C-alpha positions in Angstrom: -1.7 -0.4 -31.2 -5.1 -1.6 -31.3 -8.1 1.3 -30.1 -7.0 1.0 -26.7 -3.5 -1.1 -26.0 -0.5 -2.3 -28.0 -0.7 -6.4 -29.2 -0.3 -8.2 -25.7 2.7 -10.6 -25.5 1.9 -14.5 -25.6 0.7 -15.4 -21.8 2.9 -15.7 -19.0 2.5 -16.1 -15.2 0.2 -13.9 -13.3 0.9 -13.9 -10.3 3.0 -10.7 -8.7 2.8 -8.9 -11.8 3.1 -5.4 -11.3 1.0 -2.4 -13.2 1.8 1.4 -13.2 -1.3 4.0 -13.7 -0.7 7.4 -14.7 -3.0 9.6 -14.3 -2.3 12.6 -16.9 -5.8 13.8 -17.6 -4.9 17.7 -15.9 -4.5 20.8 -17.2 -1.5 21.8 -15.2 -2.6 25.5 -14.8 0.5 26.5 -12.6 2.9 26.0 -15.6 1.1 28.6 -17.7 -1.0 28.5 -21.1 -0.7 25.8 -23.5 -0.8 21.6 -23.5 -1.9 20.1 -20.8 0.9 19.3 -18.3 1.9 16.5 -19.2 1.8 16.7 -22.8 4.7 19.7 -22.6 7.9 18.8 -24.3 11.3 17.7 -22.0 14.3 17.4 -24.0 11.8 17.5 -27.0 10.0 14.6 -25.4 6.4 15.4 -24.2 7.2 14.6 -20.5 4.0 11.8 -20.6 6.1 9.8 -22.5 9.4 10.4 -20.1 7.3 9.1 -17.2 5.8 6.1 -19.2 9.7 5.2 -19.7 10.4 5.7 -16.5 7.7 3.3 -15.2 8.4 0.7 -18.0 12.1 0.3 -17.5 11.2 -1.5 -14.3 11.6 -5.1 -15.6 8.4 -5.5 -12.8 6.0 -3.7 -14.5 4.1 -5.4 -17.4 1.5 -3.3 -18.0 1.5 0.8 -17.6 -2.0 2.4 -18.3 -1.9 6.3 -19.0 -5.3 7.7 -18.1 -5.8 10.6 -20.9 -7.5 13.8 -20.3 -11.4 12.8 -20.9 -11.8 13.9 -24.7 -7.7 13.4 -25.1 -7.4 9.7 -25.5 -6.6 9.4 -29.2 -4.5 11.8 -28.8 -2.7 10.2 -26.0 -2.9 6.9 -28.1 -1.2 8.7 -30.9 1.5 10.2 -28.8 2.3 6.6 -27.6 2.1 5.1 -30.9 5.0 7.8 -32.1 7.5 7.3 -29.7 9.6 3.9 -29.1 8.8 2.3 -25.9 9.7 -1.0 -24.4 8.4 -4.5 -26.5 8.2 -6.1 -23.2 5.4 -3.7 -21.6 2.1 -3.4 -22.5 0.6 0.0 -22.8 -3.3 0.9 -22.5 -4.7 4.2 -22.3 -8.0 5.3 -20.9 -9.7 8.4 -20.4 -9.8 10.0 -17.1 -12.4 11.7 -14.9 -12.7 15.4 -13.6 -10.3 14.8 -10.5 -7.2 12.6 -10.1 -9.1 10.2 -7.5 -11.8 9.9 -10.2 -8.9 9.2 -12.9 -7.0 7.0 -10.6 -10.1 4.9 -10.0 -11.0 4.9 -13.6 -7.3 3.1 -14.2 -7.5 0.9 -11.8 -10.8 -0.5 -13.7 -9.3 -1.0 -16.9 -6.8 -3.5 -15.2 -7.4 -7.1 -16.2 -6.5 -10.0 -13.7 -3.2 -11.0 -12.7 -1.6 -7.7 -11.5 -1.2 -8.1 -8.1 0.6 -5.0 -7.7 -0.3 -1.1 -8.9 2.0 2.1 -8.9 0.5 5.1 -9.3 2.8 7.5 -10.6 2.4 11.4 -11.5 3.2 12.3 -14.9 4.6 15.4 -13.9 7.7 13.1 -12.3 9.2 12.2 -15.5 12.5 11.6 -14.3 12.2 9.0 -11.3 15.4 6.8 -11.6 14.2 2.6 -12.0 15.7 2.2 -8.8 13.3 4.0 -7.1 10.4 2.6 -8.8 12.1 -0.8 -7.8 12.8 0.0 -4.3 8.6 0.8 -3.8 7.7 -2.8 -5.5 10.2 -4.5 -3.6 8.4 -3.5 -0.4 5.0 -4.6 -1.3 6.2 -7.7 -2.5 7.6 -7.8 1.1 4.0 -7.3 2.5 3.2 -3.9 2.6 0.2 -2.6 1.8 0.9 1.1 0.7 5.0 2.0 0.0 5.8 5.6 -0.6 9.3 7.1 -2.0 9.6 9.8 0.4 12.9 12.6 1.3 14.1 14.5 4.3 13.1 17.9 4.4 15.6 20.2 3.3 13.9 23.3 4.9 11.9 24.2 8.6 8.3 24.1 8.1 5.9 25.9 9.7 2.4 25.5 10.1 0.4 28.8 9.8 -3.3 30.0 10.3 -4.3 30.4 6.7 -4.4 34.4 5.9 -7.9 35.9 4.2 -6.4 36.9 1.2 -3.6 36.2 -1.1 -0.5 37.6 0.0 -1.6 38.9 3.7 0.6 38.0 6.3 0.2 34.6 8.0 0.2 34.0 12.2 2.5 31.0 12.9 1.1 28.6 15.0 3.8 25.9 15.3 7.0 24.4 13.8 6.9 20.5 13.3 10.0 18.6 14.4 11.7 18.5 11.0 13.4 15.0 11.3 9.9 13.1 11.7 8.6 15.0 8.3 9.1 13.8 4.8 8.8 15.1 1.5 6.4 12.2 -0.5 6.7 11.6 -4.5 5.8 8.5 -6.7 5.2 6.3 -7.8 3.5 5.2 -4.7 3.1 1.6 -4.7 -0.4 -1.0 -3.3 -1.3 -4.2 -2.9 -3.7 -3.8 -5.8 -7.4 -5.2 -3.5 -6.2 -2.8 -1.0 -6.2 -0.2 -2.9 -9.4 -0.8 -5.0 -11.4 -1.1 -1.3 -9.5 2.5 -0.6 -11.4 3.7 -3.7 -14.1 2.3 -2.8 -14.3 3.5 0.1 -12.9 7.0 0.6 -14.8 9.6 -0.8 -13.5 12.6 0.5 -10.7 14.7 -1.1 -7.3 13.8 -0.9 -4.0 14.9 -2.0 -2.5 11.3 -3.0 -3.7 7.5 -2.9 -1.6 6.5 0.5 -3.3 9.2 2.1 -6.7 7.3 1.1 -5.0 4.0 2.4 -4.2 6.1 5.7 -7.7 6.3 6.1 -8.8 2.7 5.8 -6.0 2.5 9.2 -3.7 0.7 7.2 -0.4 1.4 7.7 1.7 3.1 4.6 5.8 2.9 4.8 8.2 4.9 3.4 11.5 3.9 1.6 14.0 6.3 0.2 13.4 8.7 -2.4 15.3 10.4 -4.8 16.0 14.1 -5.7 15.8 13.4 -10.0 11.5 12.4 -8.8 10.9 16.0 -8.4 7.6 17.4 -9.8 7.4 19.5 -12.6 5.0 22.1 -11.5 6.4 25.4 -12.1 8.7 26.8 -15.3 11.3 27.1 -13.2 11.2 22.9 -12.4 11.1 22.5 -15.9 14.8 24.7 -16.0 15.7 21.8 -13.9 14.5 18.8 -15.5 15.7 19.9 -18.9 19.4 20.3 -17.2 18.6 16.8 -15.0 18.5 15.4 -18.5 20.9 17.3 -20.7 23.2 15.7 -17.6 22.1 11.7 -18.3 22.3 12.3 -21.6 26.0 13.3 -21.6 26.7 10.7 -18.7 24.6 7.6 -19.9 25.3 8.5 -24.2 21.1 8.1 -25.0 
């Protein structure tokens, strides 16, 4: 790999190609001290590598852009070089910003022309199945400006009035209808022009890129997510991810 990417393959038709942007600049404080969350080991391999492989597993994805910590781009480049990745996919590493939103924008800015569909994927969702990735891409191809994989909620949800201090009781103010609620995962998929416009237009704090598209007044659609696409945020999540990975290796023989 050169300073910022692996060698590109010979020119191929560019129309409708898909790129994935993986913001991996966060520290992951809820997993405790140590390496940034994306670089924590899962089954002996950094979570980031699992996430990159998950995107590259889709034959529709021709480029994966990893947005590294601002001072960690060289480390992430070395990491990608040290692990086996699909030859048919290009990889690019760019330094990120101080927020997730800024990091995604920097990843978008680094995309070359010809990638009309963009996926944005959490590095902390290392085990998303390829069928979920392909379902998101297909929905964008069919005309949706923004697509999210999502799951129905198993728990009843309560809306509360936030307490003044951590641990204090919180008054419940409403019980939303659970059947109309979904837990949203990644990768989220976008028409590239729409996502670029969202990042140029929406300046307020948001929790995901689809929320930015919603603020443009456009329709975001949901496709079925997958229980194994959960986010590794706390130590117990890491235990579950190790169990899922061990089962896959037993069943798939890799």
